[in-house]
C-alpha positions in Angstrom: -19.0 6.1 -3.8 -17.3 5.1 -0.7 -14.3 7.4 -0.1 -11.0 5.6 -0.2 -8.3 7.4 2.0 -4.7 8.7 -0.2 -1.0 7.5 1.7 0.6 10.1 -1.0 3.0 8.2 -2.5 5.0 10.6 -4.9 8.0 11.0 -2.2 9.6 7.9 -3.6 12.5 7.6 -6.3 10.3 5.5 -8.3 8.9 8.3 -9.6 11.0 11.4 -11.3 10.4 14.4 -9.3 11.2 12.7 -6.5 14.8 11.0 -8.0 15.8 15.1 -8.9 15.2 16.1 -5.2 17.0 13.3 -4.3 19.7 14.0 -6.7 19.5 17.4 -5.6 19.2 16.6 -1.9 16.4 19.5 -2.7 14.3 20.2 0.8 12.3 22.9 -1.2 11.7 20.0 -4.1 10.3 17.6 -1.3 8.6 20.6 0.1 7.0 21.1 -3.6 6.0 17.5 -3.6 4.1 17.7 -0.2 2.0 21.0 -0.8 0.8 19.7 -4.3 -0.1 15.8 -2.5 -1.9 17.8 0.4 -3.5 19.7 -2.2 -4.7 16.6 -4.2 -6.5 15.2 -1.0 -3.9 13.0 0.6 -4.5 12.2 4.0 -1.0 10.9 4.7 2.5 11.4 3.0 4.6 8.0 2.7 8.2 8.8 2.7 10.2 6.5 0.6 14.1 7.4 -0.1 15.2 4.0 -0.7 17.0 2.6 -3.8 15.1 1.8 -7.2 16.6 0.1 -10.0 16.9 4.1 -11.4 18.9 5.3 -8.2 21.5 3.6 -5.8 20.5 5.2 -2.2 22.9 3.7 0.9 21.4 3.4 4.3 23.9 5.9 5.4 23.3 8.8 3.1 19.3 7.8 3.9 19.8 8.0 7.7 21.7 11.1 7.2 18.9 12.7 5.3 15.8 12.0 7.3 16.6 14.8 10.2 16.7 17.3 7.9 14.0 15.6 5.3 11.3 15.1 8.0 11.1 19.0 9.6 11.2 20.2 5.8 8.0 18.8 5.1 6.5 19.3 8.8 6.9 22.9 7.9 4.9 22.9 4.9 2.1 20.9 6.2 0.4 19.2 9.3 -0.9 16.2 7.4 1.0 13.2 9.4 3.5 11.3 7.6 4.0 7.0 7.0 7.6 6.2 7.0 8.0 3.6 4.6 11.2 1.1 4.8 12.0 -2.0 6.7 14.6 -1.0 8.5 14.8 -0.8 12.2 17.7 2.3 12.1 15.0 4.4 9.5 12.1 4.1 11.6 14.2 4.6 14.9 15.9 7.9 13.0 12.5 9.4 11.4 10.5 9.2 14.9 13.1 10.7 16.7 13.1 13.9 13.8 9.0 14.0 14.1 7.4 16.4 15.4 4.5 15.1 17.5 3.2 18.5 18.1 2.8 19.8 14.7 0.8 16.5 13.3 -0.7 13.5 14.6 1.2 10.8 15.0 3.0 9.0 11.6 2.5 5.3 10.3 5.2 2.8 10.0 5.1 1.0 7.0 5.7 -1.5 7.6 6.2 -4.6 9.7 5.5 -8.4 8.4 6.9 -11.9 9.2 9.8 -11.6 7.9 11.3 -8.0 9.0 14.4 -8.2 10.7 14.4 -6.9 14.5 10.8 -6.9 14.2 10.4 -6.9 18.3 12.6 -4.2 18.5 10.4 -2.4 15.7 7.5 -3.2 17.6 8.6 -1.7 20.5 9.0 1.7 18.4 5.5 1.5 17.6 5.0 1.6 21.7 7.1 4.0 22.1 5.7 6.9 20.3 2.2 5.5 20.1 2.4 5.0 16.4 0.2 3.8 13.7 1.3 0.9 11.4 1.0 -1.0 8.4 0.9 -4.7 8.7 1.9 -7.0 5.0 -0.2 -9.9 5.7 0.8 -11.2 2.9 3.6 -12.7 4.2 3.2 -15.4 7.0 5.3 -17.1 9.7 6.5 -20.5 9.2 8.3 -22.0 12.0 11.7 -19.5 12.5 11.2 -18.2 9.3 8.4 -17.2 6.5 6.8 -17.5 3.5 4.3 -16.0 1.3 0.5 -16.6 1.9 -1.6 -18.7 -0.3 -4.4 -18.5 0.6 -7.3 -15.7 1.9 -7.8 -18.0 5.0 -3.8 -17.5 5.6 -3.7 -13.6 5.1 -7.0 -13.2 7.3 -5.0 -15.3 10.1 -1.6 -13.5 9.9 -3.5 -10.6 9.9 -5.2 -11.9 13.4 -1.7 -12.6 14.7 -0.7 -9.4 13.8 -3.3 -7.6 15.6 -2.8 -9.6 18.7 0.7 -9.0 19.1 0.4 -5.3 18.5 -2.3 -5.2 21.3 -0.5 -6.5 23.9 2.7 -5.8 22.7 2.1 -1.8 21.7 -0.9 -1.5 23.5 -2.6 -0.4 19.6 -6.0 0.1 19.2 -7.6 -1.5 16.4 -7.5 2.1 14.5 -3.9 2.6 14.5 -3.9 -0.8 12.8 -3.6 -1.2 9.0 -3.7 -4.3 7.4 -2.1 -4.4 3.8 -3.3 -8.2 2.2 -1.6 -7.8 -0.8 -1.6 -6.1 -4.6 0.1 -7.7 -7.2 0.3 -6.2 -10.6 -2.7 -7.8 -12.1 -1.4 -8.4 -16.0 0.6 -10.6 -14.0 -1.2 -11.8 -11.7 -1.6 -16.0 -13.2 -2.0 -17.2 -9.5 -5.1 -15.7 -8.0 -3.3 -13.4 -5.8 -5.3 -10.3 -6.8 -8.7 -12.0 -5.6 -7.0 -13.9 -2.9 -6.6 -10.2 -1.2 -10.1 -8.7 -1.8 -10.7 -12.3 -0.7 -9.0 -11.7 2.8 -10.5 -8.2 3.0 -14.3 -9.9 2.9 -12.9 -11.8 5.6 -11.4 -9.7 8.1 -14.5 -7.3 7.5 -16.8 -10.0 8.8 -14.7 -10.9 11.7 -16.4 -8.7 15.1 -13.3 -8.7 16.7 -11.1 -6.9 14.2 -13.8 -3.9 13.6 -12.3 -0.7 13.5 -8.6 -2.0 11.6 -7.7 -0.3 8.3 -7.3 -2.4 5.2 -4.9 -0.5 3.0 -2.9 -1.9 -0.1 -0.4 -0.3 -2.4 -2.6 0.8 -5.3 0.5 1.9 -7.3 1.9 -1.9 -8.0 -1.7 -2.8 -9.4 -1.9 -1.3 -12.8 2.3 -1.7 -13.7 2.9 -3.1 -17.2 -0.8 -1.8 -18.0 -0.9 1.2 -20.9 0.5 3.9 -19.7 -3.4 5.9 -20.2 -5.2 3.4 -18.7 -3.5 2.5 -15.6 -5.3 5.3 -13.3 -8.6 4.1 -14.3 -7.8 0.4 -13.9 -6.6 1.6 -9.9 -10.3 3.2 -9.6 -11.7 0.2 -11.0 -10.2 -2.1 -8.5 -10.8 0.9 -5.4 -14.3 0.2 -6.8 -14.6 -3.7 -5.9 -12.1 -3.2 -3.0 -14.0 -0.3 -1.4 -17.3 -2.0 -1.7 -15.6 -5.3 0.5 -14.1 -3.1 3.0 -10.8 -1.1 1.6 -10.1 2.4 3.3 -6.9 3.6 2.2 -4.5 2.6 -0.7 -0.7 4.2 -1.0 -1.5 5.8 -4.4 -0.8 8.9 -6.7 -2.7 11.7 -5.7 -2.1 12.6 -9.5 -4.2 9.5 -10.6 -7.2 10.9 -8.9 -6.8 7.6 -6.3 -11.5 7.7 -5.8 -13.1 4.9 -7.0 -15.0 4.4 -10.5 -18.9 3.5 -10.3 -19.2 0.2 -9.2 -21.4 -0.1 -12.6 -18.8 1.4 -14.2 -18.2 -0.8 -17.8 -14.0 -0.7 -16.9 -15.1 -1.6 -12.7 -17.4 -4.7 -14.6 -15.2 -5.4 -17.0 -12.5 -5.8 -14.1 -14.6 -7.8 -11.7 -15.6 -10.4 -14.7 -11.9 -10.5 -15.8 -10.7 -11.3 -11.9 -13.6 -13.8 -11.7 -11.1 -16.0 -14.5 -9.0 -16.3 -12.1 -11.5 -19.3 -10.1 -10.4 -22.4 -11.1 -13.1 -24.7 -12.6 -13.5 -28.5 -11.2 -11.0 -30.0 -12.3 -8.5 -27.0 -13.1 -5.2 -25.8 -11.7 -4.7 -22.3 -10.6 -2.2 -21.6 -13.1 -5.0 -23.1 -16.0 -7.1 -20.2 -14.2 -4.8 -17.9 -13.7 -3.6 -17.7 -17.3 -7.1 -17.1 -18.5 -7.2 -14.0 -15.9 -4.3 -12.5 -17.4 -6.0 -12.7 -21.6 -8.8 -11.1 -20.1 -7.2 -8.3 -18.5 -4.9 -8.0 -21.9 -8.3 -7.9 -23.9 -9.9 -5.4 -21.2 -7.2 -2.6 -21.6 -6.3 -3.2 -25.5 -10.1 -2.8 -25.9 -10.3 -0.1 -23.8 -6.9 1.4 -25.4 -8.3 2.1 -28.7 -11.5 3.3 -27.2 -11.1 7.0 -28.0 -13.2 7.7 -25.0 -10.5 6.6 -23.1 
């Protein structure tokens, strides 16, 4: 079984335990979440204290809390952190509070074609010799950005960013994580899961990108699927993506985010369902995408009714 590194994502207001810690501004609550994830095998700890649909957080509140939160987390673990926010000010504040003598350099999560002050964030990455996650599912288009529509566009965007990070931030390949994108599979009618998988394969075939890490936001994948199936579906995806070269995921350590066996019935079922999104001759991506969605629905309904799950 291929090992997939874990960037633990429980310090995120999408989770009830994190929302309670945020509401109380409880450093002890956040420390408990850190220790829990490390005990479950997390290699990094994602730090995301931003808005969700259940809690409102201002930028000012985040920036005021980070100088207390970062040292509190580092007081209970030496596992490095992953700062998760699009804002330059967030990353600057977090890096200034980070004790590099206690932990390996953190990850900046993330940079993308759409980021404001992109060059400034890359400057921070160079200054602190931090690692970085690149969202490669967005491409540059003139002075703006747009979503990638093919695996080749994801691959080319990854190459552009890797070259830019080498030149402007002096990064080595092993300091760069490429995120090819991972949408909720139950709502994927555009073949985007396959696009990401195909891009992983292309990146791994490129000798110049040897040593690059590839990571996805795994918790997105099974959104909308019956709760008792989500962890298993995430693990089935890891089996397929791991075979192609995925080596990290931002995920919930409570879900045991390790790959299922490649020959597990659910892994095979997911592979077959994703194959339905490959357009046949004369077929549009929408037609094949809806066929995939139907196959996913049938897969999770069948397993949801199975007492073995």
